[in-house]
TORKOLNU-700789 format. One line per field, with one value per atom (N, C-alpha, C): atom name; x negated, z, y; residue in one letter; residue number from 1. Coordinates in steps of 0.2 Angstrom, whole numbers. Each point is the difference from the previous one (the first is absolute). Example, Ala and Ser with C-alpha at 12.3 -4.5 7.8 and 13.67 -1.06 7.14 Angstrom:
% residues 2
atomo N/CA/C/N/CA/C
east -66/4/-4/2/-4/4
up 39/0/0/-4/1/3
north -28/6/6/5/6/5
residuo A/A/A/S/S/S
num 1/1/1/2/2/2
This chain:
% residues 225
atomo N/CA/C/N/CA/C/N/CA/C/N/CA/C/N/CA/C/N/CA/C/N/CA/C/N/CA/C/N/CA/C/N/CA/C/N/CA/C/N/CA/C/N/CA/C/N/CA/C/N/CA/C/N/CA/C/N/CA/C/N/CA/C/N/CA/C/N/CA/C/N/CA/C/N/CA/C/N/CA/C/N/CA/C/N/CA/C/N/CA/C/N/CA/C/N/CA/C/N/CA/C/N/CA/C/N/CA/C/N/CA/C/N/CA/C/N/CA/C/N/CA/C/N/CA/C/N/CA/C/N/CA/C/N/CA/C/N/CA/C/N/CA/C/N/CA/C/N/CA/C/N/CA/C/N/CA/C/N/CA/C/N/CA/C/N/CA/C/N/CA/C/N/CA/C/N/CA/C/N/CA/C/N/CA/C/N/CA/C/N/CA/C/N/CA/C/N/CA/C/N/CA/C/N/CA/C/N/CA/C/N/CA/C/N/CA/C/N/CA/C/N/CA/C/N/CA/C/N/CA/C/N/CA/C/N/CA/C/N/CA/C/N/CA/C/N/CA/C/N/CA/C/N/CA/C/N/CA/C/N/CA/C/N/CA/C/N/CA/C/N/CA/C/N/CA/C/N/CA/C/N/CA/C/N/CA/C/N/CA/C/N/CA/C/N/CA/C/N/CA/C/N/CA/C/N/CA/C/N/CA/C/N/CA/C/N/CA/C/N/CA/C/N/CA/C/N/CA/C/N/CA/C/N/CA/C/N/CA/C/N/CA/C/N/CA/C/N/CA/C/N/CA/C/N/CA/C/N/CA/C/N/CA/C/N/CA/C/N/CA/C/N/CA/C/N/CA/C/N/CA/C/N/CA/C/N/CA/C/N/CA/C/N/CA/C/N/CA/C/N/CA/C/N/CA/C/N/CA/C/N/CA/C/N/CA/C/N/CA/C/N/CA/C/N/CA/C/N/CA/C/N/CA/C/N/CA/C/N/CA/C/N/CA/C/N/CA/C/N/CA/C/N/CA/C/N/CA/C/N/CA/C/N/CA/C/N/CA/C/N/CA/C/N/CA/C/N/CA/C/N/CA/C/N/CA/C/N/CA/C/N/CA/C/N/CA/C/N/CA/C/N/CA/C/N/CA/C/N/CA/C/N/CA/C/N/CA/C/N/CA/C/N/CA/C/N/CA/C/N/CA/C/N/CA/C/N/CA/C/N/CA/C/N/CA/C/N/CA/C/N/CA/C/N/CA/C/N/CA/C/N/CA/C/N/CA/C/N/CA/C/N/CA/C/N/CA/C/N/CA/C/N/CA/C/N/CA/C/N/CA/C/N/CA/C/N/CA/C/N/CA/C/N/CA/C/N/CA/C/N/CA/C/N/CA/C/N/CA/C/N/CA/C/N/CA/C/N/CA/C/N/CA/C/N/CA/C/N/CA/C/N/CA/C/N/CA/C/N/CA/C/N/CA/C/N/CA/C/N/CA/C/N/CA/C/N/CA/C/N/CA/C/N/CA/C/N/CA/C/N/CA/C/N/CA/C/N/CA/C/N/CA/C/N/CA/C/N/CA/C/N/CA/C/N/CA/C/N/CA/C/N/CA/C/N/CA/C/N/CA/C/N/CA/C/N/CA/C/N/CA/C/N/CA/C/N/CA/C/N/CA/C/N/CA/C/N/CA/C/N/CA/C/N/CA/C/N/CA/C/N/CA/C/N/CA/C/N/CA/C/N/CA/C/N/CA/C/N/CA/C/N/CA/C/N/CA/C
east -389/1/-3/1/-2/-8/-5/-6/-1/-2/-1/-8/-2/-7/-1/-5/-2/-7/0/-6/-3/-6/-3/-6/-1/-6/-6/-5/-6/-1/-4/-2/-4/-1/-5/-7/-3/-7/-4/-7/-4/2/3/1/7/4/6/-3/-5/-3/-4/-5/-5/2/7/3/-4/-1/-3/5/-1/5/-3/4/-3/1/6/1/-2/-5/-2/-7/-2/-5/2/-5/2/-2/3/-2/2/-4/1/7/4/5/-3/5/-3/2/-2/3/7/3/7/3/-2/2/1/-6/1/5/1/6/7/0/7/1/-6/2/2/-3/3/7/3/7/4/-2/3/0/-5/0/6/1/5/8/0/6/1/-4/1/0/-2/0/7/5/7/3/-2/2/-1/5/-2/-3/-5/-4/-2/2/-1/-7/-2/-6/-3/-6/-3/-4/-1/-4/-3/-6/-5/-3/-1/-5/-6/-6/-6/-5/2/-4/0/-5/-1/5/2/4/8/1/6/0/-5/-1/0/-3/0/7/4/7/4/-1/4/-2/-7/-1/4/0/4/7/3/8/0/-5/0/1/-2/2/-2/-5/-1/4/4/4/-5/2/-4/3/-2/1/-6/-1/-4/0/-5/1/-1/4/-1/-3/-4/-3/2/2/3/-3/-5/-3/5/6/6/1/0/1/-4/-5/-6/2/-4/2/-2/1/-1/-8/-2/-7/-2/-3/-1/-5/-4/-5/-6/-1/-5/2/6/3/-2/-2/-1/-6/1/-6/1/3/-1/4/-1/4/6/6/6/0/-4/0/-4/-5/-4/3/5/3/3/4/2/-5/-6/-6/-3/-1/-3/4/6/5/7/0/5/6/0/6/3/-5/3/3/-4/2/8/1/7/5/-2/5/1/-5/1/5/-1/4/8/0/6/4/-4/3/-4/1/-5/2/5/1/-4/-4/-5/-7/-1/-7/-3/-6/-4/-8/-3/-7/-5/-5/-5/-3/1/-3/5/6/5/6/6/7/4/5/6/5/4/5/5/2/5/-4/-6/-3/1/-1/0/7/4/8/2/-4/3/-4/-5/-3/3/1/3/7/5/6/1/-5/-1/-2/-5/-2/6/3/7/4/2/5/-3/-5/-4/1/-2/-1/7/5/7/3/-2/2/-2/-7/-3/2/4/2/7/5/6/4/4/2/-4/-6/-5/-2/-4/-2/-8/-2/-6/-4/-5/-4/-6/0/-5/-4/-7/-4/-3/2/-2/-2/1/-3/4/-2/4/3/-4/2/3/-2/3/7/1/6/4/-2/5/2/-3/3/4/-1/6/6/0/6/4/-3/2/4/-4/3/7/-1/5/6/-1/6/3/-3/3/-1/-4/-3/-5/0/-6/-6/-5/-7/-1/4/1/2/3/3/-5/-6/-5/0/-1/-1/6/6/5/0/-5/-1/-5/1/-4/-6/-5/-6/1/-2/0/-5/0/-6/-3/-6/-4/4/1/3/8/2/7/3/7/3/5/1/6/2/6/4/5/-2/3/3/7/3/0/-3/1/5/6/5/1/-1/1/-4/-6/-5/1/5/3/-3/-3/-3/6/0/4/-4/-2/-4/4/-2/4/-4/-6/-3/-6/-1/-7/-3/-7/-5/1/3/1/-6/-1/-7/2/6/3/-5/-4/-6/-5/0/-6/2/-5/1/-2/1/-2/-7/-4/-7/-3/5/-4/2/5/0/-5/-1/-5/3/5/4/1/1/1/-5/-6/-6/-3/4/-1/5/-1/5/2/-5/1/7/3/5/7/-2/7/-1/-5/-1/1/7/2/-3/-2/-1/-8/-3/-8/-2/-6/-3/2/2/3/-4/-5/-4/0/0/-2/0/-3/1/-2
up 298/4/7/6/6/0/3/2/7/3/7/1/4/1/8/1/6/2/3/2/6/0/6/2/7/1/1/-1/0/6/2/7/3/7/3/-3/0/-3/5/-2/4/3/-4/1/6/-1/4/7/1/6/3/-4/3/0/-2/0/-4/-6/-5/-6/-3/-7/-5/-2/-5/-8/-1/-6/-6/-4/-6/2/6/3/0/-3/0/5/6/7/-1/5/0/4/-2/4/7/6/7/1/5/2/1/4/0/-7/-4/-7/-4/2/-3/3/6/3/-2/-1/-2/-8/-4/-6/-1/5/1/1/5/2/-7/-3/-6/-6/0/-5/1/7/1/-2/3/-2/-7/-4/-8/-3/3/-4/-3/4/-4/-3/-1/-3/-8/-4/-7/-2/-4/-3/-7/-4/-7/-3/5/-2/7/0/6/-3/4/-1/5/0/6/-2/6/-1/-1/-3/-1/6/6/5/4/3/1/6/5/5/-3/-6/-3/-4/-4/-4/4/6/4/2/1/3/-6/-6/-6/-1/1/-1/5/6/5/-3/-3/-2/-6/-4/-5/2/6/3/-6/-4/-6/-6/0/-6/-7/-6/-5/-3/3/-2/0/-6/0/4/5/5/-6/1/-5/5/-1/5/-4/4/-2/5/-2/4/3/-3/4/5/2/7/5/-1/4/6/6/5/-2/5/-1/0/-5/0/5/5/5/0/-7/0/6/3/4/7/0/6/1/-6/-1/4/4/4/8/0/7/5/7/5/1/1/0/6/5/7/-2/-6/0/-5/-4/-6/3/6/3/0/2/1/-6/-4/-6/-6/0/-5/3/5/4/-4/-5/-4/-4/-3/-4/5/6/5/3/0/2/-5/-7/-5/0/0/0/5/7/5/-1/-1/2/-7/-5/-7/-4/-1/-6/-7/-2/-6/-3/5/-1/0/2/0/-6/-1/-6/2/2/2/-6/2/-5/-3/-7/-4/0/3/0/-4/2/-3/5/-2/3/2/5/1/-6/-3/-6/-6/-1/-5/1/6/2/-2/2/0/-8/-4/-6/-5/2/-4/2/7/3/-3/0/-2/-8/-5/-6/-1/5/-1/1/5/2/-6/-2/-6/-6/-2/-5/1/5/2/0/2/0/-7/-4/-7/-4/2/-4/3/6/2/2/-5/1/2/6/2/3/1/4/7/3/7/-1/3/0/7/2/6/-2/4/0/7/0/5/0/5/-1/8/1/7/4/5/5/-1/-2/-1/-7/-4/-8/1/4/1/3/5/4/-5/-4/-5/-5/-2/-4/4/6/3/1/2/-1/-5/-6/-7/-1/2/-1/4/6/4/-4/-4/-3/4/4/5/-3/1/-2/4/-2/3/7/1/6/6/-2/6/0/-3/1/7/5/6/4/-4/2/-2/-5/-2/4/4/4/-4/4/-3/0/-6/0/2/5/3/-6/1/-4/-3/-6/-3/1/3/-1/-6/0/-7/-1/-6/-2/-6/-1/-6/-3/-6/-4/-6/-2/-6/-4/-7/-5/-5/-1/-5/-3/-7/-4/2/2/3/7/3/7/5/6/4/7/2/6/5/6/5/3/-1/4/6/1/5/2/5/2/5/-1/6/4/-3/4/1/7/1/4/-2/4/-2/-4/-1/5/4/4/7/4/6/4/7/3/0/0/0/-7/-5/-7/-2/3/-2/1/-4/1/4/-1/5/7/2/5/6/-3/4/-1/-4/-1/3/0/3/-4/-6/-3/-4/-2/-4/4/6/5/2/1/2/-5/0/-5/0/7/1/-1/-1/-1/-7/-2/-6/-2/-6/-2/-6/1/-5/-1/-6/-3/-8/-2/-8/-1
north 486/-6/2/-3/2/-4/3/-3/0/-5/0/0/5/1/-1/-4/-2/3/6/3/0/-2/-3/5/2/4/-6/3/-5/-2/-6/-2/4/-1/3/1/5/0/5/0/4/7/4/6/1/-6/-1/-1/-5/-2/5/4/3/8/1/7/5/-1/5/0/6/2/-5/-5/-4/3/2/3/-5/2/-4/-4/0/-4/-7/-5/-7/-4/1/-3/-7/-4/-7/-2/-5/-2/-3/2/-2/-7/-3/-7/-1/6/0/0/4/1/-7/-4/-7/-4/1/-4/3/6/4/-3/-1/-4/-6/-3/-8/1/4/0/3/5/3/-6/-4/-5/-5/-1/-5/3/6/4/0/2/0/-7/-4/-6/-3/1/-2/5/6/6/0/1/-1/6/0/6/-1/6/-1/3/5/4/2/2/3/5/6/5/3/3/2/7/4/5/-4/3/-4/0/3/1/-7/-3/-7/-2/4/-2/-1/3/-1/-5/-2/-6/-6/0/-6/-1/5/-1/-2/2/-3/-7/-2/-7/-5/3/-4/-1/5/-1/-4/-1/-5/-7/-2/-7/-5/2/-6/0/5/0/3/-3/2/7/4/8/3/5/4/6/1/7/5/5/6/6/4/5/6/5/7/5/4/6/4/0/5/-2/-6/-3/0/3/2/4/0/4/8/4/7/0/5/1/7/-2/4/6/-1/5/0/6/0/-4/-2/-3/-7/-3/-7/-2/-6/-2/3/6/4/-5/1/-3/5/-3/3/5/-2/3/7/0/7/5/-4/4/8/1/6/5/-2/4/2/-5/2/4/-2/4/1/4/3/1/4/2/-6/-4/-6/-5/0/-5/2/6/2/-2/2/-2/-8/-4/-7/-2/2/-2/4/6/4/2/1/3/-4/-6/-4/1/3/3/6/3/5/-4/-6/-2/-1/2/-1/1/-4/0/2/3/1/-6/0/-5/-7/1/-6/2/-2/1/3/4/1/-5/1/-4/-1/5/1/-4/1/-4/-9/-1/-7/-3/3/-1/0/5/0/-6/-3/-6/-7/0/-6/-1/6/-1/-2/4/-2/-7/-3/-7/-5/1/-3/-1/6/0/-3/0/-3/-8/-2/-7/-3/4/-2/-1/5/0/-6/-1/-6/-7/0/-7/0/3/0/-6/-1/-6/-5/2/-4/3/-5/2/0/6/2/1/-3/1/5/5/5/1/1/1/8/3/7/2/7/3/4/2/2/7/5/6/2/-5/0/-3/-5/-3/4/4/4/6/3/4/-2/-7/-3/-1/-3/0/5/7/6/2/-2/1/-5/-6/-4/1/3/2/7/4/5/6/-1/7/4/6/4/-1/1/-2/4/5/3/-4/-6/-4/-6/0/-6/-3/5/-2/-4/0/-4/-7/-2/-6/-4/-5/-4/-3/0/-4/-7/-4/-6/-5/-5/-3/-4/-3/-3/-7/-1/-6/2/5/1/1/-3/-2/6/2/5/-2/-1/-1/5/1/7/-3/0/-2/7/-1/5/-2/5/-2/7/0/6/5/-2/6/3/-4/3/-4/1/-4/-1/-7/-1/-4/2/-3/-6/-6/-6/-2/0/-1/5/2/5/-2/0/-2/-6/-6/-6/-4/-3/-3/-6/-2/-7/-5/-1/-5/0/6/0/0/-4/0/6/1/6/2/-7/1/1/-1/1/8/3/7/5/4/5/5/3/4/0/-7/-2/2/1/2/6/5/7/5/5/5/6/1/6/1/-6/1/1/-1/2/7/2/7/6/2/4/8/2/6/1/-5/0/-1/0/-1/-7/-1/-7/-1/-6/-1/-8/-1/-7/0/-6/0/-7
residuo M/M/M/K/K/K/T/T/T/R/R/R/L/L/L/I/I/I/L/L/L/V/V/V/R/R/R/H/H/H/C/C/C/E/E/E/A/A/A/A/A/A/G/G/G/N/N/N/K/K/K/E/E/E/R/R/R/Y/Y/Y/F/F/F/Q/Q/Q/G/G/G/H/H/H/I/I/I/N/N/N/G/G/G/Q/Q/Q/V/V/V/S/S/S/S/S/S/K/K/K/G/G/G/L/L/L/Q/Q/Q/Q/Q/Q/L/L/L/D/D/D/A/A/A/L/L/L/R/R/R/E/E/E/R/R/R/M/M/M/R/R/R/P/P/P/V/V/V/H/H/H/I/I/I/D/D/D/A/A/A/I/I/I/Y/Y/Y/S/S/S/S/S/S/P/P/P/L/L/L/Y/Y/Y/R/R/R/A/A/A/V/V/V/A/A/A/T/T/T/A/A/A/R/R/R/A/A/A/M/M/M/L/L/L/C/C/C/G/G/G/R/R/R/K/K/K/L/L/L/E/E/E/M/M/M/Q/Q/Q/L/L/L/D/D/D/E/E/E/R/R/R/L/L/L/M/M/M/E/E/E/I/I/I/N/N/N/G/G/G/G/G/G/V/V/V/W/W/W/E/E/E/G/G/G/K/K/K/K/K/K/W/W/W/A/A/A/D/D/D/L/L/L/P/P/P/N/N/N/L/L/L/Y/Y/Y/P/P/P/E/E/E/Q/Q/Q/A/A/A/R/R/R/Y/Y/Y/W/W/W/S/S/S/L/L/L/E/E/E/P/P/P/W/W/W/K/K/K/F/F/F/S/S/S/P/P/P/E/E/E/G/G/G/G/G/G/E/E/E/S/S/S/M/M/M/P/P/P/E/E/E/V/V/V/Q/Q/Q/A/A/A/R/R/R/M/M/M/S/S/S/A/A/A/A/A/A/I/I/I/L/L/L/D/D/D/I/I/I/A/A/A/A/A/A/R/R/R/H/H/H/G/G/G/G/G/G/Q/Q/Q/T/T/T/V/V/V/A/A/A/I/I/I/A/A/A/T/T/T/H/H/H/G/G/G/C/C/C/A/A/A/L/L/L/R/R/R/T/T/T/L/L/L/I/I/I/C/C/C/W/W/W/A/A/A/K/K/K/G/G/G/W/W/W/P/P/P/L/L/L/E/E/E/R/R/R/L/L/L/N/N/N/E/E/E/V/V/V/E/E/E/W/W/W/C/C/C/D/D/D/N/N/N/T/T/T/G/G/G/V/V/V/N/N/N/I/I/I/I/I/I/D/D/D/I/I/I/E/E/E/D/D/D/G/G/G/Q/Q/Q/P/P/P/T/T/T/I/I/I/I/I/I/V/V/V/E/E/E/G/G/G/D/D/D/I/I/I/S/S/S/H/H/H/L/L/L/S/S/S/H/H/H/E/E/E/L/L/L/S/S/S/T/T/T/F/F/F/A/A/A/F/F/F/Q/Q/Q/R/R/R/W/W/W/W/W/W/K/K/K/E/E/E/K/K/K/D/D/D/S/S/S/M/M/M/I/I/I/Y/Y/Y/D/D/D/D/D/D
num 1/1/1/2/2/2/3/3/3/4/4/4/5/5/5/6/6/6/7/7/7/8/8/8/9/9/9/10/10/10/11/11/11/12/12/12/13/13/13/14/14/14/15/15/15/16/16/16/17/17/17/18/18/18/19/19/19/20/20/20/21/21/21/22/22/22/23/23/23/24/24/24/25/25/25/26/26/26/27/27/27/28/28/28/29/29/29/30/30/30/31/31/31/32/32/32/33/33/33/34/34/34/35/35/35/36/36/36/37/37/37/38/38/38/39/39/39/40/40/40/41/41/41/42/42/42/43/43/43/44/44/44/45/45/45/46/46/46/47/47/47/48/48/48/49/49/49/50/50/50/51/51/51/52/52/52/53/53/53/54/54/54/55/55/55/56/56/56/57/57/57/58/58/58/59/59/59/60/60/60/61/61/61/62/62/62/63/63/63/64/64/64/65/65/65/66/66/66/67/67/67/68/68/68/69/69/69/70/70/70/71/71/71/72/72/72/73/73/73/74/74/74/75/75/75/76/76/76/77/77/77/78/78/78/79/79/79/80/80/80/81/81/81/82/82/82/83/83/83/84/84/84/85/85/85/86/86/86/87/87/87/88/88/88/89/89/89/90/90/90/91/91/91/92/92/92/93/93/93/94/94/94/95/95/95/96/96/96/97/97/97/98/98/98/99/99/99/100/100/100/101/101/101/102/102/102/103/103/103/104/104/104/105/105/105/106/106/106/107/107/107/108/108/108/109/109/109/110/110/110/111/111/111/112/112/112/113/113/113/114/114/114/115/115/115/116/116/116/117/117/117/118/118/118/119/119/119/120/120/120/121/121/121/122/122/122/123/123/123/124/124/124/125/125/125/126/126/126/127/127/127/128/128/128/129/129/129/130/130/130/131/131/131/132/132/132/133/133/133/134/134/134/135/135/135/136/136/136/137/137/137/138/138/138/139/139/139/140/140/140/141/141/141/142/142/142/143/143/143/144/144/144/145/145/145/146/146/146/147/147/147/148/148/148/149/149/149/150/150/150/151/151/151/152/152/152/153/153/153/154/154/154/155/155/155/156/156/156/157/157/157/158/158/158/159/159/159/160/160/160/161/161/161/162/162/162/163/163/163/164/164/164/165/165/165/166/166/166/167/167/167/168/168/168/169/169/169/170/170/170/171/171/171/172/172/172/173/173/173/174/174/174/175/175/175/176/176/176/177/177/177/178/178/178/179/179/179/180/180/180/181/181/181/182/182/182/183/183/183/184/184/184/185/185/185/186/186/186/187/187/187/188/188/188/189/189/189/190/190/190/191/191/191/192/192/192/193/193/193/194/194/194/195/195/195/196/196/196/197/197/197/198/198/198/199/199/199/200/200/200/201/201/201/202/202/202/203/203/203/204/204/204/205/205/205/206/206/206/207/207/207/208/208/208/209/209/209/210/210/210/211/211/211/212/212/212/213/213/213/214/214/214/215/215/215/216/216/216/217/217/217/218/218/218/219/219/219/220/220/220/221/221/221/222/222/222/223/223/223/224/224/224/225/225/225
C-alpha cells in the first residue's frame, strides 16, 4: 500500500539566524521561527495525519508539535532523522570554516559526497540512515499519511535518494527553506516525490532564505543545516 510522507524542515533556529553549524547542537527556536511555526500550524490544520515522527533535536520537535495542531497523536522520536553530526564543525561560524578546515569545507561546498568531518558523519552515512528510517516508517504505516520533522542537510540527501540520483548529484538538489514542505509517496519500497520545498504558507517576511544569499551563490561556499 502507498504511504504518504510529509517531510518538513524545522523552523528557523539560533544557528540559522546566527550562521553557525548547528548539527546536533540543541539551539533555541528564533522569534521568526516561532512565527513560521504559527504559519505551518495553520497549513497543516486541515491535513489528515495518521502518525507523526521527529528528530529528537528541539528545533525539529517544536516543528512536529506545530504540525500536531491539537491532534491526539503520540509523537515518535527517531534518531535517524537527526541532522548530520558535524563533529569538530559543530558550533563554528560558517564564515570561519573555510579557514579552519579548508579541505572539508571544499568538499562540503563542491563535492559533498566526500564530506566527512573529524568526529562526525560522512554524507553517505546520513543518506543511508535517513532512507532506512523513511522506508521503515512507510512500512509501519502502509496506506496512511505520516508527518515528519527533520533537518536541512539530512532532508537534502533524502531528496537526492528519492530522485534515484547518485550522491554525486547532491548539489543539484535545492536547499529547503525553514518549515519547507516536501511530500514523498512510498509504494512497494519505491519513492515518488510529489512536492519539493514548498513554502506557500510563508509570507516573504517569514522566509529565512528571503534574507540570505548563500543558497543562491552556487559558486561559493554553500552552508546551512
